[in-house]
N, C-alpha and C positions, 0 to 999 in steps of 0.2 A: 499553366504553372500551378503546382500545388504548394501548399504551405510548408510542407515537409520534404520536398524535392531534394534528393542527394542525401538524406539522412537515413541512417540504419537504427532500428529500434528493436530491442529484445523485449518480449512480453512473456512472463511466466504465467502458467495455468491459463493459457490463452485458447484452450480447446473448447471452451463453452462459456456461457454466461457473460459477466462483464468483461472478462479478459478478451473474449471474442469480439465484443462491441468495440473495445479499444482498438484492437488490431484492424478491424474494418474501417473504422474512422480514420485511423493514421494512413492506412493504405490508400484510401481515396485521396488523401492530401499528398501522395507521392512517396510516403516512406517505404523502405524495403524492410520487411518483418522477419524476425525469427519467432516462430510460434512454438513455445515450449509448453508442453503438457505430458505428464506422466501416464495420464489416461486412467487413473484410478477413480474409485467412487468417492462419494462425499466424505465418508470417514477416513479416507486415505488407503483403504485396501484395494488390491488389484493394480493392474497396469495394462497399457496397451497403446497402439499408435493411431488408432482410428480418430481419436478427438483432434489431435493436432493436424493430421493429414486432411480432414474435412475442411478445416478452416484455411489451410494452405491452398487447397484446390478452390475454395470459394474465392479467395483474394486473386489467385492467378486467373480464374475465369472472368473476373471483372478487369483484367489487365494489369494487375499489380505484381509485385515481386514478393515472394515469401519462401522460407525454407522451414522444415519441421525439425524439432529437437525433443527427444524424450527422456532426457536425463533427470534425475531426482535432485531437486533443488536443495534438499536437506543434507547434502554431502559436499565436501570441498571439491571432490572429483566431478560432482555434477555441475557446479559453478564453473569450473574450468572447462567442461564439455560444452556448455551453453556458449561461453565466449568463443571456443574453438570453432563452433558451428557458425557464429557470426562472421569471424574472420575468414574462415575458409570460403564462405559464400560471397561475402561482400567486402571484406578487407578493412572494415572499421565497425566501431560501435558509437552512436551518438546519443542514444537514449536507452534507458532501462525502466521498465515497469514491473516491479515486484508485486505480483498479484496472486500467486499460487497459494492455495489455502485449503484446509480440511476443517471439519467440525466433529467434535465428540462432546456434545453437551451433556452436563449432568450437574445437579446441585453439588456444592462443594464438599459436603459430608459424604457424598457417594463417589467422588472423583478419585478413582484409583490411579496409580501410577501409569498403567497402560492406556488411560485416558488423557492424562497429563503430558507425558513425554512426547508422543507423536505430534500433538498440536503445537507445542513449543518448537519442536524440531522443524516442521514444514514452515511455519510462519516465521518465527524469530531467527532460528539458525538458517533457515532457507534464505531469508533476507540477507544475512550475513554472507553466506557462501557465494551467491550470485553477485552480490554488490562488490564483495572484495575482488573477485576476479575482474569484473568490469571497470570498477573504479581505478584499479591499477593500470588497466589498459588505457583508460581516458587520461590518466595522469602522465603516463609514459608517452602517449601519442602527443600530448601538448595541445590538443584541439578542444579541450573541455568536453562537456556533455551535461545530460540531465538525468537524474535518478529520481524516480517517483515510487515511494513505498506505501503499500496499502495498509493502513491501520483500520479502526473502526470506532464507532461511537461506543461499542461495548468495552473498549480499552480506555477511551478518553472520558466517558460519562458513566459507565458501569451498566451491567445487564444481568438480571437473575439467570442462574444456571450456566454462566459462562466465564468462570474464574479462570479456567485454563486458557480459553480464547482471548479473554480480556487482558491477561497477563502478557501474552504474546504480543497482543496489538498495542498495548501501552508501551512495551519494550520497543517496538518498532518506531513509534513516535519519538522516544527519547533518543534512539540511535540516530534517527534522521536529522533531528535537530543539531546533534554533535557533528554529524557528517557534513551538514551544510556550512558549518563554521570552518571546518578543516578544508573543504573543497573550494573555498573562495579563491585561494592562491593559485589554484589550477584551473579555474574556470569551470569547475564542476558544480552544478547547482542541485540541490536536493529539495524535495517536497514531500509532505505527508498528505495522503488522500483518506478520507473517512466517508466512504460511499454509503448511500442508502438506495438499495435497488432490489428488485425481485429476481433472484437467481435460485439455483438448486441449493445454495447454502442457506437461503432464507425461505424457501418455499413452504415450509411447515410451521412458520411463526405465525402467531395470531395476528388478525387484522389485515391480512391480504385478501380481501375480496376481489372480484373482477375489476372493479373500478380502481382499486388502490393498485393492483398489478399493472394497469395501463399507466397510472400516474407515476409509478416507480420503475419504469422500464429501464433496464441498464444502459441502453443507448443514450440516455439523458445525461449520463455522467461523462461519457467518452469525449465530448468536445472540450471539457476543461483540460483533459490530459493532452489533447492535441495541441492546445494553446500553450500548456506549460513546456511541452517538448520543443515548441516552435521558437523562432527568434523573436516573437511578439512578447515573450515574457523575459526577455534577456537580462533585465535589470533586477529580477526578483529571485529570491532564494529562501530556504528556511521557513516557508510559510506552511500552515496546516489548513486543508480546506475540507469542509463539509459540503457534500454534493448529492443531490437526489431530488427528483419530483420537479425539476426546473429551477430549484433553488441552489445557489452557490453562496457560501458564507465562510469567512475566515474563523477558525477557532483558535483560541489562546488560552494559555495558562495565565491567570490573573493573579497578582499579589495586591491585596487591598492596602490602603493606607496604613491601617492598623494603628498601633499606639506604642510608644516607646516610653518606658518609665525612667525618669530622670534621677529620682532619688533612690537611696539605699543601693547605689552601684548598679542600678538596673534590675535588681533581684525582686521578682514578683512573689507575692504569696498566693497560695492556691485559691484563697477567698477572693483576693483582687481580680484574678484571672476569671473566676466564676461570676463576679459582678460584671466584668467587662464583656462576658460572653452572653449576657442576656440579650434577647432580640432588640434590635434598634440601638444597642450600645456599640462602642467604637470597634470592637473586634468582631462582632456580628451585625454589620449594617443590614437594614432591610433592603 
């Protein structure tokens, strides 16, 4: 008996890297998979069927169930097509992992519209397009489900040269937190994943020597997603997880205690704010 027996999971961008390891991990636990991949390059150009097909064949060779889908996540039609593939093949959808992504890194001063728009489209709009189709299916079916959206430390903490990518990933995190609140009444749970792993999207980043590549293998992230899709996490939703190198940690937006001014109707002067902003003071605790 597998942890995910009887569940159908859609994974976008599953033709390689971390999406592939998610798919293999869930297949081993009994899930039937829809392997979506447009088959393009790291910057989003090109297309093909080979990447998704190879992963499907790999799952089937190991005794699992999987079908391929090549739709573009950045369109409403693509999101509907992905859902149709799942329903045609398996009759239901229990889990969705929005993992598809591209990179077009550049310092902000040099970020042109053609570097900005496609990154926002694939990551942020793509998360909307696929989630909208599958969320409504889960809602109408009345059986609930799990949606995991891939954010990034670049969006949650920031990273040089990734204003476009960081904006998309921060948007995904905010979207997911709102979705988790709305989904509670329908039994649809939502989570944010901020993975740290060595994949084709990160292969040219500094610091990935051979030892670091092993420590940051993408398959170290996938067990967390298997847990989240499973009934073991049935009481949880709306959480954001950092995961990589064997470490799992919850990430939070934290509001400090701060200080409320009681006199003058709560109106601060700029100098009072400056004084309170000094290191170690109430608004800037050490």
